[in-house]
Residue, then its C-alpha position, 0 to 999 in steps of 0.5 A: x458549732x455544727x459542721x456547716x458553721x465550721x465549713x463557713x468559718x473555713x471559707x471566710x465565715x460566710x455560710x451563704x456564699x460558700x459552696x461545697x465543692x469536691x476536691x480533686x485528689x493528688x492522683x487526679x491532679x498528676x494524671x491529667x498533665x501526663x496524658x496530654x504530654x503523651x498525646x503531644x509526644x505521639x503527634x510529634x512522632x507522627x510528624x517526624x515519621x512523615x518528614x522522614x518519609x518525604x525525605x526518603x521519597x525525595x532521595x529515592x527519586x533522585x537516586x533512581x533518576x541519577x543512577x537507574x534511569x540514565x541506563x534506560x531508554x523508551x523503546x521506539x516504534x519500528x513498525x513498517x521500517x526497513x531493516x536499515x532504518x530500524x538498525x539506525x534508529x536503535x543504534x541512536x538509543x543504544x540498542x541492537x536489532x536481532x531477528x527472531x527465530x521465526x524470521x519472516x511472516x507474510x502480511x498483506x499490509x507491510x511491504x517485504x523486508x520491513x518490520x512487522x512485529x517487535x519485542x519489546x513493544x514501542x513505548x516500554x522502558x528498556x536498558x541500553x545495550x539490550x537487543x530488540x527482536x523483530x519479525x520481518x514482513x515477506x509482503x503479500x503471499x505470492x504464488x507461482x502462475x501455472x503454465x496452461x498453454x495448450x489447455x482447453x478453457x475448463x482445464x485451465x480453470x481447474x489448474x488455476x484454482x488448484x494454484x489459488x488463482x482465478x481466470x480473469x478475462x478470456x480473449x478470443x484470437x483468430x487462428x487457422x490452425x488447431x481447434x478452437x477454445x485452446x489457450x495460446x497465451x496467458x497474462x501474467x506469463x507462466x512461472x511468474x509470481x503473483x499475489x494469491x487470488x490474482x486473476x489470470x487473463x487467457x487468450x483462446x483460439x477462435x476458428x477463422x477461415x480467413x486471415x485477419x489483419x488490422x488496416x494500417x495508416x497509409x496516408x502520405x505513403x507512396x502508392x507503389x510501396x502501398x501496392x507492393x505491401x498489400x499484394x504481399x498480404x493478399x489484399x487488392x488495390x481497387x479504385x484509385x482516385x486523384x485529388x490535388x493537395x498542396x505540394x505533395x509529390x505525385x503518387x502520395x496517398x491522401x485518403x484510404x478506405x477502409x480507414x486505419x484500424x479496421x479489420x482487413x481480410x485476404x482478398x479484400x479491396x482497398x480504395x485510395x485517393x492519391x496525388x495525380x502524377x501530372x501537373x494539376x492544371x492538366x487534369x480536370x476534376x478527378x478520375x473516379x470513373x476510370x478503372x484501376x487499369x486505366x489509372x495505373x496506365x496514367x500513373x506510368x505514362x502521365x496524363x494527356 
């Protein structure tokens, strides 16, 4: 019996159907299950660690929310608020307002006495009971207007430029005294405080040989009062015409020339139309052809 026959008998005596299969050793059969057990144990450890990490994160978040975040608050926006408004808002958040060492700063946008800069900035989390440092605005930078009364125009321009200002409009004023081109008034007034680069209007003298007045409105005034008023200022009453107008009393001025608002100089002549002193039925038409002396006589004696 050869080796093949012996193995055929061992496998049931069928040499045709038996195969020669390698047999695993005892060490191989023991090592495979152990490897899978280690792998499963590693997976379990990783899962356990993941669960513990999640639990730790939840506990940390809960603890932070309950014990830490209760003592903090978001910083509100204070920009542009007055000091009183900022203090009230911070008090509601459990915070206190404190001025910085710089105190105030000029700014072209924020009004004086309002918050310009804050520290910490708005939106950050701060601990309740803390302080917020602010810099208040002094508003736009202002300069003092120099006094240029009595200066010539060029000297006034130099003084304004030295103060950081400029000359605005130059307005002529007639004067019978002193030289022309001298500043006699300014707007704004001297020593007032204005924004830097502001324009200052100057009133300059212009030589005038005659005093100039502004023609007043004489309508509905009494002729005698108007005559005295004009004569006191060197203005003559010229032609006086009569016209009937309603129930106005005699001697009431109805029209005037020059009109109200026109320039008027000394020795100028003013023409008036007044209500006649006599009843209207006695006078036919107007007395425009009469001289001033005849009109005044009629006013005193009445019409014939």
